[in-house]
C-alpha positions in Angstrom: 0.0 0.0 0.0 2.9 2.4 0.8 4.3 1.6 -2.6 1.0 2.5 -4.3 0.9 5.8 -2.3 4.5 6.6 -3.5 3.6 5.9 -7.1 0.4 8.0 -6.8 2.4 10.9 -5.3 5.1 10.6 -7.9 2.5 10.6 -10.7 0.8 13.7 -9.2 4.1 15.5 -9.0 4.9 14.6 -12.6 1.5 15.9 -13.7 2.1 19.2 -11.8 5.6 19.5 -13.3 4.2 18.9 -16.8 1.6 21.6 -16.3 4.0 24.1 -14.8 6.6 23.2 -17.4 4.3 24.3 -20.2 4.8 28.1 -20.7 1.3 28.6 -22.2 -0.4 26.9 -19.2 1.9 28.7 -16.7 0.9 32.1 -18.1 -2.8 31.1 -17.9 -2.3 30.2 -14.2 -0.5 33.4 -13.4 -3.2 35.3 -15.2 -5.8 34.0 -12.7 -3.9 35.1 -9.5 -6.1 38.1 -9.3 -3.8 40.7 -7.6 -0.5 42.3 -8.6 0.9 41.4 -5.1 0.2 37.7 -5.8 2.0 38.1 -9.1 5.1 39.6 -7.4 5.1 36.7 -5.0 4.9 34.2 -7.8 7.8 35.9 -9.6 10.0 34.9 -6.6 9.7 31.2 -7.5 12.2 31.2 -10.3 13.7 33.4 -13.0 11.5 31.6 -15.5 8.4 32.6 -13.6 9.7 36.2 -13.3 10.3 36.3 -17.0 6.7 35.4 -17.7 5.1 37.6 -15.0 7.0 40.7 -16.0 6.5 40.3 -19.8 4.8 43.5 -21.1 2.4 41.6 -23.3 1.4 39.4 -20.3 1.0 42.4 -18.0 -1.4 44.0 -20.5 -3.6 40.9 -20.4 -3.3 40.7 -16.6 -4.5 44.4 -16.3 -7.5 43.8 -18.6 -8.6 40.8 -16.5 -7.6 42.3 -13.1 -7.7 46.1 -13.0 -5.8 47.8 -10.2 -7.8 47.7 -7.0 -8.8 50.6 -4.8 -7.2 50.0 -1.3 -8.7 53.0 0.5 -8.8 56.7 0.6 -6.9 59.5 2.4 -9.8 61.6 3.9 -9.0 65.2 4.7 -10.8 67.9 6.6 -9.2 71.3 7.4 -5.9 70.6 9.1 -6.1 66.8 9.3 -5.9 63.7 7.2 -6.2 59.9 7.8 -6.1 56.8 5.7 -9.4 54.9 5.6 -9.3 51.3 4.1 -12.2 50.4 1.8 -14.6 48.0 3.6 -14.7 44.3 2.9 -11.4 43.9 1.2 -10.1 40.4 0.4 -7.4 39.0 2.6 -4.8 39.2 -0.2 -4.8 42.9 0.3 -4.3 43.0 4.0 -0.5 43.5 3.8 -0.5 46.5 1.5 -3.4 48.1 3.5 -1.5 47.7 6.7 1.6 49.3 5.1 -0.5 52.2 3.7 -2.1 52.8 7.1 1.2 52.9 9.0 3.0 55.1 6.4 0.1 57.5 6.1 -0.3 57.8 9.9 3.4 58.8 10.2 3.2 61.2 7.3 0.0 62.9 8.5 1.4 63.4 12.1 3.2 66.5 10.9 1.5 69.8 11.2 -1.3 70.9 8.7 -0.9 68.2 6.0 -2.7 68.7 2.7 -2.4 66.2 -0.1 -1.5 68.0 -3.3 -1.8 64.8 -5.4 -2.0 61.0 -5.1 -1.2 58.6 -7.9 0.1 55.0 -8.2 1.3 54.5 -4.6 2.8 58.0 -4.2 1.5 61.1 -2.5 2.7 64.7 -2.6 1.7 66.3 0.7 2.0 69.9 2.0 3.1 70.3 5.5 4.0 73.4 7.6 7.4 73.1 9.2 9.7 75.7 10.7 7.7 78.6 9.4 7.4 77.4 5.8 5.5 74.9 3.6 7.4 71.8 2.5 6.3 69.2 0.0 7.5 65.7 0.9 6.9 62.9 -1.6 5.5 60.0 0.5 5.6 56.4 -0.7 3.1 54.5 1.5 3.0 51.3 -0.6 6.7 51.0 -1.5 9.4 49.3 0.6 13.0 50.1 -0.1 12.3 53.4 -1.9 13.2 56.5 0.2 10.9 59.4 0.4 12.1 62.8 -0.9 11.5 66.4 -0.2 10.6 68.2 -3.4 12.0 71.5 -4.4 10.3 74.3 -2.5 7.9 76.4 -4.5 6.7 79.9 -4.2 3.2 80.7 -5.6 2.7 84.0 -7.4 1.2 85.7 -4.4 3.8 88.4 -4.6 2.1 89.6 -7.8 -1.3 90.1 -6.1 -2.4 93.7 -5.7 -5.3 94.4 -3.4 -8.2 92.0 -4.0 -8.0 91.9 -7.8 -6.0 88.7 -8.1 -6.5 85.1 -6.8 -4.6 82.0 -7.7 -3.9 78.3 -7.4 -0.5 76.6 -7.1 -0.6 72.8 -7.5 1.8 69.9 -8.1 0.9 66.7 -10.0 2.5 63.3 -10.4 2.9 62.1 -14.0 -0.1 60.4 -15.6 2.0 57.4 -16.6 2.8 56.5 -13.0 6.5 57.3 -13.1 8.1 59.0 -10.0 9.9 61.7 -12.0 8.3 64.3 -14.2 6.2 66.1 -11.5 4.3 69.1 -13.0 3.9 72.4 -11.3 1.0 74.6 -12.4 0.5 78.3 -11.3 -2.8 79.8 -12.2 -3.9 83.3 -11.2 -6.2 86.0 -12.5 -6.2 89.7 -12.8 -9.6 90.5 -14.4 -10.5 90.3 -17.1 -7.5 88.0 -17.8 -6.5 84.6 -16.4 -2.8 83.5 -16.6 -1.1 80.1 -16.2 2.5 79.0 -16.0 3.9 75.5 -15.9 7.1 73.8 -14.8 8.4 70.2 -14.7 10.6 68.7 -12.1 12.7 66.3 -14.2 13.9 64.4 -11.1 12.8 64.4 -7.4 16.4 65.2 -6.6 16.5 68.1 -9.0 17.3 71.6 -7.8 15.1 73.5 -10.2 11.8 73.5 -12.1 12.3 73.4 -15.8 9.8 75.7 -17.6 8.4 74.0 -20.8 8.5 77.4 -22.6 9.1 81.0 -21.9 6.1 83.2 -21.2 2.7 82.1 -20.0 -0.8 81.3 -21.2 -3.6 83.7 -20.9 -7.3 84.0 -21.6 -10.1 86.5 -21.0 -13.1 85.3 -18.9 -16.2 87.0 -17.3 -15.8 88.6 -13.9 -18.4 86.4 -12.3 -16.5 83.1 -12.8 -15.3 81.5 -9.6 -12.5 78.8 -9.6 -13.4 76.1 -7.1 -10.7 73.4 -7.6 -7.9 72.5 -9.9 -8.1 68.8 -11.0 -5.1 66.6 -11.8 -4.1 66.2 -15.5 -6.4 64.2 -17.7 -4.8 63.2 -21.0 -2.3 66.0 -20.6 -4.9 68.7 -19.7 -5.6 70.3 -16.4 -9.2 71.4 -15.7 -10.6 74.0 -13.2 -14.0 73.3 -11.6 -16.0 76.5 -11.9 -19.3 77.9 -10.8 -20.5 78.5 -14.4 -21.6 76.2 -17.2 -18.1 75.5 -18.5 -14.7 74.5 -17.2 -11.4 76.1 -17.8 -8.8 73.8 -19.3 -5.0 74.1 -19.6 -3.3 72.1 -22.3 0.1 71.2 -20.9 1.6 70.3 -24.3 0.6 73.4 -26.2 0.7 75.6 -23.1 -2.7 77.1 -24.0 -5.9 77.9 -22.0 -9.3 77.0 -23.3 -12.9 76.7 -22.1 -15.0 73.5 -22.4 -18.8 73.7 -22.1 -20.5 71.4 -19.6 -23.6 69.3 -20.2 -26.8 71.3 -20.3 -28.0 71.9 -16.7 -24.7 71.2 -15.0 -23.1 74.2 -13.4 -21.5 73.0 -10.2 -21.2 69.9 -8.0 -19.4 67.8 -10.6 -16.0 66.1 -11.1 -14.1 64.9 -14.1 -12.1 61.8 -14.8 -10.2 60.3 -17.7 -11.9 57.9 -20.2 -10.2 55.7 -22.7 -9.2 57.1 -26.1 -8.6 60.6 -24.8 -12.1 61.1 -23.5 -13.6 62.7 -20.4 -16.1 61.4 -17.9 -18.2 63.9 -15.9 -20.2 62.9 -12.8 -22.6 65.4 -11.4 -25.1 65.2 -8.5 -28.5 66.9 -8.2 -29.9 66.0 -4.7 -29.4 62.2 -4.6 -29.5 61.8 -8.4 -26.2 61.0 -10.1 -25.6 61.6 -13.8 -22.6 60.3 -15.8 -21.6 61.9 -19.0 -19.0 61.0 -21.6 -17.2 63.3 -24.0 -14.9 62.1 -26.8 -12.1 64.6 -27.1 -11.0 64.8 -30.7 -10.1 67.5 -33.1 -9.6 71.2 -32.5 -13.1 71.7 -31.3 -12.6 69.3 -28.3 -15.2 66.8 -29.5 -18.8 66.7 -30.6 -20.5 67.1 -27.2 -21.5 65.3 -24.1 -23.4 62.0 -24.1 -25.4 60.9 -21.0 -24.4 57.3 -20.4 -25.9 56.6 -16.9 -28.1 58.0 -14.3 -29.4 56.6 -11.0 -30.6 57.6 -7.6 -28.2 56.9 -4.7 -30.3 55.3 -1.9 -28.5 56.8 1.1 -31.2 59.4 2.1 -32.9 57.2 4.7 -29.6 56.3 6.4 -28.6 60.0 6.8 -30.3 61.9 9.6 -29.2 65.5 9.6 -28.2 67.0 13.0 -30.1 70.0 14.3 -26.9 72.2 14.1 -26.6 71.4 10.4 -29.8 73.3 9.3 -27.4 75.5 7.3 -27.2 72.9 4.6 -29.1 74.1 1.5 -32.1 71.9 0.8 -31.1 71.5 -2.9 -27.6 70.2 -2.1 -27.9 66.7 -0.6 -24.7 65.0 -1.9 -21.4 66.6 -3.0 -19.3 64.8 -5.7 -15.9 64.7 -4.1 -13.8 62.6 -6.5 -14.3 60.2 -9.4 -12.1 57.3 -10.4 -10.6 56.7 -13.8 -13.3 55.6 -16.4 -15.9 56.7 -13.8 -15.3 53.4 -12.1 -16.2 54.8 -8.7 -17.4 58.0 -7.0 -17.0 59.3 -3.5 -19.9 61.4 -2.2 -20.0 63.6 0.8 -23.3 64.1 2.7 -22.6 67.3 4.7 -25.9 67.1 6.7 -24.8 63.9 8.4 -21.0 64.1 8.1 -21.0 60.8 6.1 -18.7 59.9 3.2 -20.0 57.3 0.7 -18.3 55.1 -1.8 -20.3 54.2 -4.9 -19.1 51.5 -7.3 -20.8 52.6 -10.5 -21.0 49.4 -12.4 -22.5 47.3 -9.5 -24.4 50.2 -7.9 -22.9 49.2 -4.6 -23.1 52.1 -2.1 -21.1 51.9 1.1 -20.5 54.4 3.9 -16.7 54.5 4.4 -16.3 57.3 6.9 -18.2 59.2 9.6 -17.1 62.5 11.0 -16.4 62.4 14.7 -17.4 64.9 17.4 -14.1 66.7 16.9 -14.8 67.3 13.2 -18.4 68.6 13.7 -17.2 72.2 13.4 -16.5 71.5 9.7 -18.6 73.7 7.5 -18.5 73.5 3.7 -19.2 77.1 3.2 -16.2 78.2 5.2 -13.7 75.4 4.5 -14.5 73.7 1.2 -15.8 70.1 0.9 -14.0 67.1 2.3 -10.9 66.2 0.4 -10.6 62.6 -0.7 -7.5 61.0 -2.4 -8.0 57.4 -3.6 -5.1 55.1 -3.0 -4.8 52.5 -5.7 -2.6 49.4 -6.0 0.6 50.1 -7.9 0.7 49.4 -11.6 2.8 48.0 -13.2 4.0 45.8 -10.3 7.5 46.3 -9.0 9.2 43.0 -9.5 12.2 41.7 -7.5 15.7 42.0 -9.0 16.9 38.8 -10.7 19.5 38.1 -8.0 16.7 37.9 -5.4 14.7 35.3 -7.4 14.8 31.5 -7.0 16.4 29.0 -9.3 16.8 29.3 -13.1 14.1 26.8 -14.0 
């Protein structure tokens, strides 16, 4: 009987070896691992497995089947941030979530943090230290890669005269996920003109911002326009959320400003995200009603218009009981659109009356409450401080594979 068991075990091992020895079958198995972290662990088995797992053609297939997952969000109210994991995450993501929580807690312990931008496992934060604002580059999901202090910037406030000029100064990580190539955008206005300047930090260790061109972009706009927020680049363009029926865009390649009309009826309470093939998604809220619009950006006229692709009512009203002290909330503003994921995959909505933050997965219509303001945050008022800031923290893509000398045998 022992001999039969040994023969059966040997046959099983031979079958497994035959399967894993077949490159086509091995790639299909790796494709079904589900998470980039599992793919990195598999690459440690051998140099052959690393070769298949890191192949660009295979990675394209893996991403199509297993898009990068949302781990959680950095939630910010005036003067404070915290990392909040997304509920009901699979156990395979427990390790990166723990790492993100620990790293963010340490980064946000410094005074007055504000996240300037978050992309692909990296955050640029603004902290007040020794009488000045510094901008560390934080790497909450990466081990073995040191954080860096970016070159200090000075916004164009020295140009302001009286109350005629207002401005924004923002820094953005590159769209392709690289660490270097951070973009600086200065935008200010002196009615009737609006001006913009850009710079690129070629390396995080660089000692200067390189201006893409001499001079600056300018455009004339009406006096009643109000700039509410500058959004990260989408297909090489930076957009300003405004209070009117259009958004102001800055083309980083051509260094030109332009206006883009919004869908009919949309004036505020919206956010933009990138769509495939150089398109734009716009998600707006009216009460508890969400609308999703798509615009294909092509040609000099910036496309042929907006197409309404989805609309539904977010069923969170019954779960949100406004507090008596929040009677200031306008009756016609129930949910604020805070941020939208790429391809309008997900949306985060703030409910100011209850202090609740909701996550909406657009395809499945799943709505989850991810954060509730505590008693120490009840003094937050949108009118005075701006809506809650939310920075989604996604899994890193492409995965960072181990060096060949740290991988197992050659087979």
